[in-house]
N, C-alpha and C positions, 0 to 999 in steps of 0.2 A: 562779565559776571560780577555780581555785586559783592561788596565787602566793606565794612562789617554790616551786620544786621542792625537796622535802625527802627525806631518807633515801636519796639516790642515791649510790652509791660514787663516789669521785673519778674513777676511770677511766671510768665510764659518763658522768659529767658532762662529761669532756673530749671523749668521743665525740659527745655530744649537741651540745656547743658547736661541734665541727668540722662536724657535719651542718648546723647553722644557718648557719655561715659559707659552706658550699658552696651552700646554697640562695640566700643573699643575693647572693653574688658571681656565681653562675651566672645569676640573674635579671637582675642589672645588666648583665651582658654581653649577654644575649639582647635586651634592649630598646635597647641602645646603638646598634645599627645600624638602628633603625627610623626612618623618615622622618616618619610621622604623629605630631604632637605628643601625641595622646591615648595613643599607645603608648610613645613614648620617655620620656614623663613618668609612665608607670605606676608604681604603688607597691604594695609589700607592706604591708598594714595590720596583719596579725596573723600570728604563727606560733604554733601551739598543739600541744602534745603531748597525745595522748589514748590510750585503750586501756590495756593492762596496766601500762605504765610510769607513766602518770598515776594509775592506781588504786592502784599499789603491789603488784600481784600478778604481776609479771613473772617470767620463768624464765630462768636462765642455767645451762645444764647441759652443760659441756664433755664429760663422759663419754658422755652420750646424744646429744651433738651437737644439742641443741635450744636455740635462743636466741629469746626474744621479740623482736619487731621494735620499733623506735621508730616508732610510728604518729604521723605529723605531718600536720596540715592547714595549708595556707597560704591566707590570705584576702587577695585582691587587690582593687584599687579598681574594676575593670571586668571584664566577662565575657570580652572578647576575650583577656585575659591568662591565661585558664585553658586556652587551646589548647595541645595537646601540644608544638607547635613551640617554645614558650617554656621548656619544662621538660625537653626531651629530653636536653640536655647535662648538666643537673643530675642526672637519673636515671643517666646513664652514669657520671658522676663518683662518685656514691654507690656504684654497683656496683664500680667500679674500686678505690675505697678499701677496700671489703670484700674483694675478691679479692686485693689486695696485702697484706692484713693490717693496714693502717693503722687500720681500724675492725673491731671484732669483732661489732658489732650491726647487723643489716640495718635499712634504713630503708624504710618504706612511706609514700609521699607522695601526698596528694590536694590538689587546688587548687580553690577556689571563690571567686566574687566575694562581696563583702559583701552585695549585694542578694539574691543567690541564697541565701546562708546565712540571711539574715533571713526570706526567703520560706518557707524550710523550717521555721524555728522557728515562724513565724506559722501554718503549716499542719500543725503537730503531727508533724513527722518525728522519730521517736524517736532515730535515729542522731545527729542534730544537737543534740537536747535533751540527750542523754548527754554529748556533747562540752562543751556549755555547763556542765553540772553538774560533770563530773569532770576537764575539761581543765586543763592547766597552761600558762599564758601564757609563751612564750619570747621573744616580741617583741610590742610593742603600740604603737599609734599613737593619740595623743590625739584625741578626737573620733570615732573609729570605734567605734560603739556597736551592740551586738546587741539585737534585738527581744526582747520578752517572749514566752516560749513559750506556745503555745495548744494545747489538747487537740484530738485528731482524732476526730470522730464515728465510731463503729463502722461505720455504714452507708457512710460515705465510704471508710473503709479497705477494706471489702469490695469496693466498686465498683472502686476503683483497682487493687487486687490482682488482681481477676478480669480486668480489661482487660490488665494486664501479662502474666498467664498466657496469655491468648489470643494476644497479640502474639508472645511468645517461642516458643510452640509452633509457630506458623505460620512464623516466620522461620527457626527451626532446621530445619524440614522442607525449606524451600526451599534452604538452604545445603547440606544433606546430599544433596538431589537433584542439585544442580549438581556437587557433589563426585563423586557416583557417575558422572555422565555424563563428567566430565573424566577420572576414573580409567580408565574403559573406553577412551576415546580415547588415554589415556596409555600404553597397552600398546605403542603404536607411536611415541609422540611425547613427548619429555621435557617440552616446554612445557606439555602438557596435564596431566602429573603435577604440575607446579608449581602449576597452577591448581587442581587438586584439593586440594593441601595448603593453599592459601590459603582455600578454602571450608570445609575442615575446621576451620581456625583460627577462622573466623567463626562456625561452628556452636558451637564450644566457648565462645568469648567470649559468645555470645548465651545459652547455657545458664547460665553462671555469673552473668551480669548479670541474666538473667531471674529466677533464684532469689533474688538479693538484692532485686530489686524486689518480688517477691511477699512475702518474709519481712519486709523492712524499709521497703519503698516508697522505696528508695534504691539506686543503684549509681553508682560513680565513672565518670568519663570515662576509661576505660583499656582499652588493647589488650593489657596485660601479663597473660598468663595466670598467671604466678607470683603476682602481687599479688592477682589475683582468687581464686586458690586459697586464699591466706592469709586472705582475708575470708570465704570460704564454708565452708571445711572445719570451722572451729570451730562453725558454725551447724548443720551436718549431718555428723556424724562419718563416716558411710558413704562420703562423698566421698573420704576418704583411701585407700580401696581402689581407686580408679579407675585411678591411674597407678602401677603397681608399678615399683620401681627395682632389681630383683634382678639383672638382667643388663645388659650393655653395650648390647644391642639395645634393650631397653626404655627405657633412659636416652637413647639416641640418638634414638629415635622421638619422645619428648616434646620433646627439644631442637629437632628439626626442626619440630614443630608450633608450639612457642613462637616460633621465628624466622620462621615462614612469613608473618606479617602484612607484614613488610617484605621479607625476602630472597626469598620465593617470587615476588614481583612484580618486584623490582628488581636482584637479584644474578644474574649469569651463572654464578656458582659454586655456586648452590644445587642440590643433587641429592637426590632422594627416589625410592625404589624401589617397585615394586608391592607387595612384601611389607610394607614399612613403612607404606604407605597402608592396606593391609588390616588391619594390627594396630591402627592408629589408629582406623579406622572401627569396629572391634569394640569398642574401649574407649569410644568416644564413645557407642555405644548403651548401654553400662553407665551412663555418666554421665547420659544422657538419662532412663533409667529411674529413677535415684535422684532426680534433680531433679524429675521429674514427680510422684513419690510424695510428696516433701517439700512441693512446692507445693500439691498437692491436700489434704494434711493441714492446711496453713496456712489454706487457703480454708475448710475445715470449721470450724476454730477461729473464723475471722472471721465466718462465717455464724451460728454459735451466739451470738457476742457481739452481732451486729446484731439477731438475733431476740429476744434477752433484754433489749435496750436499751429 
């Protein structure tokens, strides 16, 4: 693992330092109200930058308005501390700083316990092996040690990827069936339309996570469709075609989908129309087709590797 970070412009370094501070202060606040000792005494063991900024091939293109994310993994001392509730305010603060212009670089954050990180290294998870190889340590704790990576047998990779494929295809079909029933009822009832939107969100989340599991045998604990898109679209470029942003209607539809996980269930102000539901359903079918084809192609590769082993 690399340290310290080199060849990063001063402005980017200040942004990265600010992101680390937001992570640490937000986590401290989140655990300060906990009663259980194991939670209120929880610790961040490591903060690691990975991805393009760690490798040195990041992109900062103001003209084309494309900016590589700071990909950051936080390693905590217990699994309970990886729950979304401990990181929700951190995520909101990072987005707010970006929206206000205080930061120019988006931050994609994932959280794992040390035990879970080490299990993945010991079981040949390439995503974590790459982090160990290329990552840059931003915060470290003495005594928190990573395991030695181990290779994953091709037959095991094939078996696990096949199981993930079967799981996500079934789950997606169920969510879409529930969404269709809800949308039909929603022609007369707004609450049913909100339920349809929630199930469409779940279908999309399942598709993105399912693809990650088949391709990498890993998917983060995340309901954030934007982050899931950022992880999957570089792996399968055709996914960039799924959500066009040419019109206000298209942008509004995706925003309604993105927000549905929380707002469609809990906000009285969430509204979605039959037309918006129909457009989202159509685009999700495009997404499902691309994810299915990419997954099947990966299974073919894994099957060949297993047979040649």
